[in-house]
Every structure is written in C-alpha cells, then in structure tokens.
LOTI-256249 format. One record per atom (N, C-alpha, C): residue number from 1; residue in one letter; chain; x, y, z. Coordinates in steps of 0.1 Angstrom, whole numbers, plus 5000, padded with zeros to 4 digits. Each point is the difference from the previous one (the first is absolute). Layout:
BEGIN
   tido   guvo   voro      u      v      w
    NUM      A      A      X      Y      Z
...
***
This chain:
BEGIN
   tido   guvo   voro      u      v      w
      1      M      A   5054   4878   5290
      1      M      A   4987   5004   4995
      1      M      A   5001   5014   4994
      2      A      A   4994   5002   4988
      2      A      A   5001   5013   4993
      2      A      A   4992   5010   5007
      3      Q      A   5004   5013   4999
      3      Q      A   4993   5011   5006
      3      Q      A   4995   5009   4988
      4      I      A   4988   5007   5002
      4      I      A   4995   5008   4990
      4      I      A   5009   5012   4997
      5      E      A   5008   5004   5010
      5      E      A   5009   5012   4998
      5      E      A   5011   4997   4990
      6      Q      A   5002   4987   4998
      6      Q      A   5011   4996   4990
      6      Q      A   4995   5001   4986
      7      L      A   4987   5000   4997
      7      L      A   4995   5000   4987
      7      L      A   5000   5014   4993
      8      R      A   5003   5000   4987
      8      R      A   4999   5012   4992
      8      R      A   4995   4996   4986
      9      K      A   4992   5008   4994
      9      K      A   4996   4997   4986
      9      K      A   5012   5002   4992
     10      G      A   5002   4990   4990
     10      G      A   5011   5001   4991
     10      G      A   5012   4992   5005
     11      M      A   5001   4997   5013
     11      M      A   5012   4992   5004
     11      M      A   5000   4986   4995
     12      V      A   5012   4995   4999
     12      V      A   5002   4986   4994
     12      V      A   5003   4991   5012
     13      I      A   4993   4989   5001
     13      I      A   5002   4990   5010
     13      I      A   5002   4987   4995
     14      R      A   5007   4991   5008
     14      R      A   5001   4986   4996
     14      R      A   4991   4992   5009
     15      H      A   4991   4992   4993
     15      H      A   4990   4992   5007
     15      H      A   5000   4986   4994
     16      E      A   5002   4990   5007
     16      E      A   5001   4986   4995
     16      E      A   5009   4998   4988
     17      G      A   5011   5007   5001
     17      G      A   5010   4999   4989
     17      G      A   4998   5008   4988
     18      Q      A   4989   5008   4999
     18      Q      A   4996   5008   4989
     18      Q      A   5001   5015   5004
     19      L      A   5003   5008   4990
     19      L      A   5000   5014   5002
     19      L      A   4987   5006   4996
     20      Y      A   4995   5009   5009
     20      Y      A   4987   5007   4998
     20      Y      A   5001   5015   5003
     21      T      A   4992   5008   4993
     21      T      A   4999   5014   5004
     21      T      A   4987   5001   5007
     22      V      A   5000   5009   5010
     22      V      A   4988   5003   5008
     22      V      A   4992   5010   4992
     23      M      A   4988   4996   4995
     23      M      A   4992   5009   4992
     23      M      A   4991   5009   5010
     24      D      A   4995   4993   5010
     24      D      A   4991   5007   5009
     24      D      A   4998   4992   5013
     25      F      A   4996   5006   5011
     25      F      A   4996   4993   5012
     25      F      A   4990   5008   5007
     26      H      A   4992   4993   5008
     26      H      A   4989   5007   5008
     26      H      A   4997   4991   5012
     27      V      A   4995   5007   5011
     27      V      A   4996   4993   5012
     27      V      A   4985   4998   5000
     28      A      A   4996   4987   5003
     28      A      A   4986   4997   5001
     28      A      A   4998   4994   5015
     29      Q      A   4989   5005   5005
     29      Q      A   4996   4995   5014
     29      Q      A   4985   5000   5001
     30      S      A   4995   4989   5006
     30      S      A   4986   4999   5002
     30      S      A   4997   4996   5014
     31      G      A   4992   5007   5006
     31      G      A   4996   4996   5014
     31      G      A   5012   5000   5010
     32      K      A   5001   4990   5008
     32      K      A   5010   4999   5010
     32      K      A   5012   4993   4995
     33      Q      A   5001   4996   4987
     33      Q      A   5011   4993   4995
     33      Q      A   5012   5009   4999
     34      K      A   5012   4994   5001
     34      K      A   5012   5008   4998
     34      K      A   5001   5005   4986
     35      P      A   5006   5012   4997
     35      P      A   5001   5005   4987
     35      P      A   5008   4991   4991
     36      T      A   4996   4998   4987
     36      T      A   5007   4992   4990
     36      T      A   5005   5010   4989
     37      V      A   5013   4999   4997
     37      V      A   5006   5008   4990
     37      V      A   5001   4992   4987
     38      H      A   4993   5004   4990
     38      H      A   4999   4994   4987
     38      H      A   5010   5007   4991
     39      V      A   5009   4992   4993
     39      V      A   5011   5005   4992
     39      V      A   4998   4995   4985
     40      K      A   4999   5009   4991
     40      K      A   4999   4997   4986
     40      K      A   5014   5000   4994
     41      L      A   5005   4989   4994
     41      L      A   5013   4998   4995
     41      L      A   5000   4997   4985
     42      R      A   5010   5004   4993
     42      R      A   5002   4997   4986
     42      R      A   5014   4993   4998
     43      A      A   5000   4988   4994
     43      A      A   5012   4993   4998
     43      A      A   5009   5007   4990
     44      V      A   5012   5002   5004
     44      V      A   5010   5007   4991
     44      V      A   5002   4992   4987
     45      R      A   5001   4987   5001
     45      R      A   5004   4992   4989
     45      R      A   4989   4999   4989
     46      D      A   4988   4998   5004
     46      D      A   4989   4999   4989
     46      D      A   4988   5009   5001
     47      G      A   5000   5009   5010
     47      G      A   4989   5009   5002
     47      G      A   4988   4995   5006
     48      R      A   4999   4987   5004
     48      R      A   4988   4995   5007
     48      R      A   4998   5007   5013
     49      Q      A   4987   5002   5003
     49      Q      A   4997   5007   5012
     49      Q      A   4996   4990   5011
     50      A      A   5003   5003   5012
     50      A      A   4996   4991   5011
     50      A      A   4996   5009   5012
     51      D      A   4990   4994   5008
     51      D      A   4996   5007   5012
     51      D      A   5004   4992   5012
     52      R      A   5006   5006   5009
     52      R      A   5005   4993   5013
     52      R      A   4996   5009   5012
     53      T      A   5000   4993   5011
     53      T      A   4998   5008   5013
     53      T      A   5014   5002   5005
     54      L      A   5002   5010   5009
     54      L      A   5013   5002   5005
     54      L      A   5005   4988   5008
     55      D      A   4991   4993   5007
     55      D      A   5003   4988   5007
     55      D      A   5006   4989   4991
     56      Q      A   4994   4999   4988
     56      Q      A   5005   4990   4990
     56      Q      A   5014   5004   4995
     57      L      A   5003   5012   5000
     57      L      A   5013   5004   4995
     57      L      A   5011   4997   5009
     58      G      A   4997   5000   5013
     58      G      A   5011   4997   5010
     58      G      A   5009   5011   5001
     59      T      A   5013   4997   5000
     59      T      A   5010   5010   5001
     59      T      A   5002   5007   4986
     60      I      A   5000   5013   5000
     60      I      A   5001   5007   4987
     60      I      A   5015   5001   4997
     61      D      A   5004   4995   4988
     61      D      A   5014   5000   4995
     61      D      A   5000   5010   4989
     62      E      A   5003   5013   5003
     62      E      A   5001   5010   4989
     62      E      A   5012   4998   4992
     63      V      A   4999   5001   4986
     63      V      A   5010   4999   4991
     63      V      A   5004   5014   4995
     64      S      A   5013   5003   5000
     64      S      A   5004   5013   4995
     64      S      A   4997   5002   4985
     65      S      A   4996   5012   4997
     65      S      A   4996   5003   4986
     65      S      A   5004   5015   4997
     66      E      A   5000   5003   4988
     66      E      A   5003   5014   4996
     66      E      A   4992   5003   4987
     67      V      A   4999   5013   4997
     67      V      A   4992   5004   4988
     67      V      A   5010   5005   4990
     68      R      A   4999   4995   4987
     68      R      A   5009   5003   4989
     68      R      A   4992   5002   4988
     69      D      A   5006   5007   4990
     69      D      A   4993   5003   4987
     69      D      A   5004   4990   4990
     70      F      A   4991   4995   4992
     70      F      A   5002   4991   4990
     70      F      A   4993   5005   4987
     71      Q      A   5005   4997   4989
     71      Q      A   4994   5003   4987
     71      Q      A   4993   4988   4994
     72      Y      A   4987   5002   4996
     72      Y      A   4993   4989   4993
     72      Y      A   5006   4999   4986
     73      L      A   5005   4988   4996
     73      L      A   5005   4998   4987
     73      L      A   4991   4994   4990
     74      Y      A   4994   4988   5003
     74      Y      A   4992   4993   4990
     74      Y      A   4992   4989   5007
     75      A      A   4990   4994   4993
     75      A      A   4993   4988   5004
     75      A      A   5006   4988   4992
     76      S      A   5001   4989   5007
     76      S      A   5004   4988   4994
     76      S      A   4991   4989   5005
     77      G      A   4989   4998   4992
     77      G      A   4990   4990   5005
     77      G      A   4992   5006   5012
     78      R      A   5000   4993   5011
     78      R      A   4994   5005   5012
     78      R      A   5010   5006   5010
     79      E      A   5012   5002   4995
     79      E      A   5010   5006   5008
     79      E      A   5002   5015   4995
     80      R      A   5004   5008   5010
     80      R      A   5003   5014   4997
     80      R      A   5014   5003   5004
     81      V      A   5008   5006   4991
     81      V      A   5014   5001   5003
     81      V      A   5003   5015   5003
     82      F      A   5007   5002   5012
     82      F      A   5004   5013   5005
     82      F      A   5015   5001   5001
     83      M      A   5005   5012   5000
     83      M      A   5015   5002   5001
     83      M      A   5002   5009   5013
     84      D      A   5008   4996   5009
     84      D      A   5004   5008   5011
     84      D      A   5008   5012   4995
     85      L      A   4995   5012   5003
     85      L      A   5007   5012   4995
     85      L      A   5013   5003   5007
     86      E      A   5003   4993   5011
     86      E      A   5013   5002   5007
     86      E      A   5010   4990   4995
     87      T      A   4997   4987   4999
     87      T      A   5009   4990   4996
     87      T      A   4999   4995   4986
     88      Y      A   4990   5004   4993
     88      Y      A   4996   4996   4986
     88      Y      A   4998   4985   4999
     89      D      A   4997   4993   5011
     89      D      A   4997   4986   5000
     89      D      A   4985   4999   4995
     90      Q      A   4997   4989   4992
     90      Q      A   4986   4998   4996
     90      Q      A   4994   4989   5008
     91      H      A   4987   5003   5004
     91      H      A   4992   4990   5008
     91      H      A   4987   4998   4993
     92      S      A   4996   4987   5000
     92      S      A   4987   4996   4994
     92      S      A   4990   4998   5012
     93      L      A   4988   5005   4998
     93      L      A   4990   4998   5010
     93      L      A   4987   4995   4993
     94      H      A   4994   4990   5006
     94      H      A   4988   4994   4995
     94      H      A   4989   5010   5002
     95      E      A   4990   5000   4990
     95      E      A   4989   5010   5001
     95      E      A   4992   4997   5013
     96      D      A   4999   4988   5005
     96      D      A   4993   4997   5012
     96      D      A   5006   5008   5012
     97      Q      A   5013   5001   5000
     97      Q      A   5007   5007   5011
     97      Q      A   4997   5015   4999
     98      L      A   4998   5005   4988
     98      L      A   4998   5014   4998
     98      L      A   4985   5004   5003
     99      G      A   4991   4990   4999
     99      G      A   4986   5003   5002
     99      G      A   4994   5009   4990
    100      E      A   4991   5009   5005
    100      E      A   4994   5010   4991
    100      E      A   5009   5010   4994
    101      A      A   5012   5001   5006
    101      A      A   5010   5010   4995
    101      A      A   5004   4996   4986
    102      V      A   4999   4988   4995
    102      V      A   5004   4996   4987
    102      V      A   4992   5008   4989
    103      H      A   4988   5005   5004
    103      H      A   4992   5008   4990
    103      H      A   5005   5014   4999
    104      Y      A   5009   5004   5008
    104      Y      A   5005   5014   5000
    104      Y      A   5014   5002   4996
    105      L      A   5006   4989   4995
    105      L      A   5014   5001   4996
    105      L      A   5002   5005   4986
    106      V      A   5009   5010   4998
    106      V      A   5003   5006   4988
    106      V      A   5015   4998   4997
    107      E      A   5003   4995   4989
    107      E      A   5014   4997   4997
    107      E      A   5009   5012   5001
    108      E      A   5012   4998   5006
    108      E      A   5010   5010   5002
    108      E      A   4997   5010   5011
    109      Q      A   4989   4998   5007
    109      Q      A   4997   5009   5011
    109      Q      A   5006   4995   5013
    110      P      A   5004   5009   5009
    110      P      A   5005   4995   5013
    110      P      A   4989   4997   5010
    111      Y      A   5002   4991   5009
    111      Y      A   4991   4996   5010
    111      Y      A   5008   4997   5013
    112      R      A   4994   5003   5011
    112      R      A   5006   4997   5013
    112      R      A   4996   4987   5005
    113      F      A   5010   4992   5005
    113      F      A   4998   4987   5006
    113      F      A   5005   4999   5014
    114      L      A   4993   4992   5008
    114      L      A   5005   4996   5012
    114      L      A   5009   4988   4997
    115      V      A   5013   5001   5004
    115      V      A   5010   4990   4997
    115      V      A   5003   4992   5012
    116      V      A   4998   4986   4999
    116      V      A   5002   4991   5011
    116      V      A   5011   4990   4996
    117      E      A   5010   4999   5008
    117      E      A   5011   4990   4998
    117      E      A   5005   5002   4985
    118      G      A   5002   5013   4996
    118      G      A   5006   5003   4987
    118      G      A   4991   4998   4988
    119      R      A   4988   4997   5002
    119      R      A   4990   4998   4989
    119      R      A   4988   5009   5001
    120      P      A   4996   5006   4989
    120      P      A   4987   5008   5001
    120      P      A   4989   4991   5004
    121      A      A   4992   5005   5010
    121      A      A   4990   4991   5006
    121      A      A   4986   5006   4998
    122      V      A   4998   5013   5003
    122      V      A   4987   5006   4999
    122      V      A   5001   5013   4993
    123      I      A   4992   5002   4990
    123      I      A   5000   5013   4992
    123      I      A   4992   5010   5008
    124      Q      A   5005   5012   4999
    124      Q      A   4993   5012   5007
    124      Q      A   4996   5009   4989
    125      L      A   4987   4999   4996
    125      L      A   4995   5009   4989
    125      L      A   4997   5014   5005
    126      P      A   5002   5010   4992
    126      P      A   4995   5013   5004
    126      P      A   4985   5000   5000
    127      P      A   4994   5010   5006
    127      P      A   4985   5001   5001
    127      P      A   4993   5001   4986
    128      T      A   5007   5007   4991
    128      T      A   4994   5001   4986
    128      T      A   5012   4998   4991
    129      I      A   4997   4995   4988
    129      I      A   5010   4998   4990
    129      I      A   4994   5004   4986
    130      A      A   5009   5005   4991
    130      A      A   4995   5004   4987
    130      A      A   5002   4988   4990
    131      M      A   4990   4997   4993
    131      M      A   5001   4989   4990
    131      M      A   4993   5005   4987
    132      Q      A   5004   4994   4989
    132      Q      A   4995   5003   4987
    132      Q      A   4988   4991   4996
    133      V      A   4990   5007   4994
    133      V      A   4989   4993   4995
    133      V      A   5004   4995   4986
    134      V      A   4999   4986   4998
    134      V      A   5004   4995   4987
    134      V      A   4988   4996   4991
    135      D      A   4988   5000   5006
    135      D      A   4988   4996   4992
    135      D      A   4988   5005   5007
    136      T      A   4992   5007   4993
    136      T      A   4987   5005   5006
    136      T      A   4991   5004   4988
    137      A      A   4987   5002   5002
    137      A      A   4991   5005   4990
    137      A      A   5004   5014   4997
    138      P      A   4996   5005   4988
    138      P      A   5003   5014   4997
    138      P      A   4994   5010   5010
    139      P      A   5007   5011   5002
    139      P      A   4995   5010   5010
    139      P      A   4986   5006   4996
    140      E      A   4992   5002   5011
    140      E      A   4987   5006   4998
    140      E      A   4999   5012   5010
    141      H      A   4992   5009   4997
    141      H      A   4997   5011   5009
    141      H      A   4986   5000   5005
    142      A      A   4998   4996   5012
    142      A      A   4986   5000   5005
    142      A      A   4998   5014   5007
    143      G      A   4988   5002   5004
    143      G      A   4997   5013   5006
    143      G      A   5009   5003   5012
    144      G      A   5002   5012   5004
    144      G      A   5009   5004   5011
    144      G      A   4997   4992   5013
    145      G      A   5010   4996   5007
    145      G      A   4997   4993   5013
    145      G      A   4995   4986   4999
    146      S      A   5001   4994   4988
    146      S      A   4996   4987   4998
    146      S      A   5009   4990   5007
    147      S      A   4993   4990   5006
    147      S      A   5008   4989   5007
    147      S      A   4999   4987   4992
    148      V      A   5000   5001   4987
    148      V      A   4999   4988   4991
    148      V      A   5014   4995   4997
    149      Y      A   5003   4987   5002
    149      Y      A   5013   4995   4998
    149      Y      A   5000   4989   4989
    150      K      A   5012   4997   4995
    150      K      A   5002   4990   4990
    150      K      A   5012   4992   5004
    151      E      A   5001   4988   4994
    151      E      A   5012   4991   5003
    151      E      A   5012   5005   4992
    152      A      A   5012   4998   5007
    152      A      A   5012   5003   4993
    152      A      A   5011   4990   5004
    153      R      A   5008   4996   4991
    153      R      A   5011   4990   5003
    153      R      A   5013   5008   5002
    154      L      A   5007   4997   5012
    154      L      A   5012   5007   5003
    154      L      A   5012   4992   4994
    155      A      A   5012   5006   5000
    155      A      A   5012   4994   4994
    155      A      A   5003   4987   5007
    156      S      A   4996   4998   5013
    156      S      A   5002   4988   5007
    156      S      A   4990   4989   4996
    157      G      A   4990   5003   4993
    157      G      A   4989   4991   4996
    157      G      A   4988   5001   5009
    158      R      A   5001   5007   5011
    158      R      A   4988   5001   5009
    158      R      A   4989   5009   4994
    159      M      A   4988   4996   5002
    159      M      A   4988   5008   4995
    159      M      A   4996   5009   5012
    160      I      A   4996   5012   4996
    160      I      A   4996   5010   5010
    160      I      A   4989   5009   4994
    161      M      A   4991   5005   5008
    161      M      A   4990   5009   4996
    161      M      A   5005   5015   5000
    162      V      A   4998   5007   4988
    162      V      A   5005   5014   4999
    162      V      A   4989   5008   4994
    163      P      A   5001   5014   5002
    163      P      A   4990   5009   4994
    163      P      A   5000   4999   4985
    164      L      A   4990   5004   4994
    164      L      A   4998   5000   4986
    164      L      A   5010   5007   4992
    165      F      A   5006   5011   5005
    165      F      A   5009   5008   4993
    165      F      A   5014   4994   4998
    166      I      A   5003   4990   5007
    166      I      A   5014   4993   5000
    166      I      A   5001   4993   4986
    167      K      A   5012   5001   4994
    167      K      A   5002   4994   4987
    167      K      A   5013   4991   5001
    168      T      A   5001   4991   4990
    168      T      A   5012   4991   4999
    168      T      A   5012   5009   4999
    169      G      A   5010   4996   5008
    169      G      A   5013   5008   5001
    169      G      A   5001   5009   5011
    170      D      A   4989   5004   5007
    170      D      A   5000   5009   5011
    170      D      A   5007   4993   5012
    171      F      A   5006   5008   5008
    171      F      A   5005   4996   5013
    171      F      A   4990   5004   5011
    172      I      A   4997   4990   5009
    172      I      A   4991   5003   5011
    172      I      A   5006   4996   5013
    173      R      A   4995   5006   5011
    173      R      A   5004   4996   5013
    173      R      A   4991   4990   5006
    174      I      A   5005   4989   5006
    174      I      A   4993   4989   5005
    174      I      A   5003   4999   5015
    175      N      A   4989   4999   5008
    175      N      A   5002   4997   5015
    175      N      A   5004   4986   5001
    176      T      A   5012   4997   5006
    176      T      A   5005   4987   5001
    176      T      A   4994   4991   5011
    177      V      A   4992   5007   5009
    177      V      A   4993   4993   5010
    177      V      A   4986   4995   4995
    178      T      A   4993   5009   4994
    178      T      A   4987   4996   4995
    178      T      A   4999   4996   4985
    179      G      A   5011   5003   4993
    179      G      A   5000   4997   4985
    179      G      A   4991   5009   4992
    180      E      A   4996   5011   5005
    180      E      A   4991   5009   4993
    180      E      A   5007   5012   4994
    181      Y      A   4994   5005   4989
    181      Y      A   5004   5012   4993
    181      Y      A   5001   5012   5010
    182      Q      A   5011   5008   4999
    182      Q      A   5001   5011   5009
    182      Q      A   5001   5013   4993
    183      G      A   5003   5000   4987
    183      G      A   5001   5012   4992
    183      G      A   5009   4998   4988
    184      K      A   5000   5010   4991
    184      K      A   5008   5000   4988
    184      K      A   5014   5006   5004
    185      E      A   5010   4993   4995
    185      E      A   5014   5005   5002
    185      E      A   5003   5010   4989
    186      G      A   5011   5008   5002
    186      G      A   5004   5010   4991
    186      G      A   5003   4995   4986
    187      K      A   5004   5009   4991
    187      K      A   5002   4997   4986
    187      K      A   5009   4987   4997
    188      E      A   5012   5001   5004
    188      E      A   5009   4989   4999
    188      E      A   5005   4995   5013
    189      H      A   5001   4987   5001
    189      H      A   5005   4994   5013
    189      H      A   5014   4994   4998
***
C-alpha cells in the first residue's frame, strides 16, 4: 500500500503499465471517515490527465528521471522537434504531450525537460518568456494609466491581450502560467 510520504510533485511513477508525473495531491476527509489522498496525474506519453486516490495507486513504483536542456528546432505538423544539447539527438514530441507549453515555444531557444528512460517527457517552462508580436493594430496612446487592451498575435500563433502602445515587432514578456502580458521586453531580444 502506498504512503503519502512517498509522494512528491513532479515525480514520475509507473501505474498500470503507463508512466505518469504527479502534478498535485491533497488530503480530503469528511466526518469520521478515514482521510483520502487524491492524486492528480499527467500521462507522460500523451499528456492526458487522470485523478486517482492513493489507495487506487497501490504500490508506488517511482521511475528514475533527470533534467536536461533541449533546443526547440521546428514544428512538423502536430509534432515539435527538439535537440538534446548534450548528445545532439533529435526527439519529436506530439503537441498533446506538451500541453499549453506548445504556445510558448520559440525556435532555437533552449528549454528544460524532465527526461524519463532517455526521452524528453515533461517540459519545464520558465515563469515568464519573451516572445515577439507578429501582428497587432497600430499603436495608440490613451490617457496615462489607461487599462485598455487590444489583441496581438505572437510568433507562436497564440492571441493575447496587450496594452495599446505595443506594436508589431515588439518583444513582450508573457506569464507562462496565466498566459497574460507581463511587460515590454528590451530593444532587441
């Protein structure tokens, strides 16, 4: 039987022949019932999420993993190709496996991955990332302190709301957790 002390966010486990990362877990208890530990898992292979209780997991079989740097090379249909910066091996990952991170990929930029059994499994995005605005309405200047926003298309194709003074070609910082504009980046990135 699994114990809560064995669980850690980010760890990789094998459950029913599949590899999962532990996204989160919490204890729920009502009345006189024994506490139930709910575990939120994400499948390494395709990014699907699953919720299990600790009792359903049974024995926790932790799989060894490491963190390595990869460079994003290009998109090929719904696949994204990365190169291991240590071995120069190329790995293709389906966009479903990358989840929301697919919207924050910039060609030739390095990204950290959790590597499981020699393959990149889970991307670890920084809290903010600089991306170029490739299309937006012409800049406008509203009164000071205005919180009026307009749509802008990023290099990845994602649409985001930005202040009126942002123009096509500007580099902006994006919060990778919320997907929101965080500020304008310096002159050249």
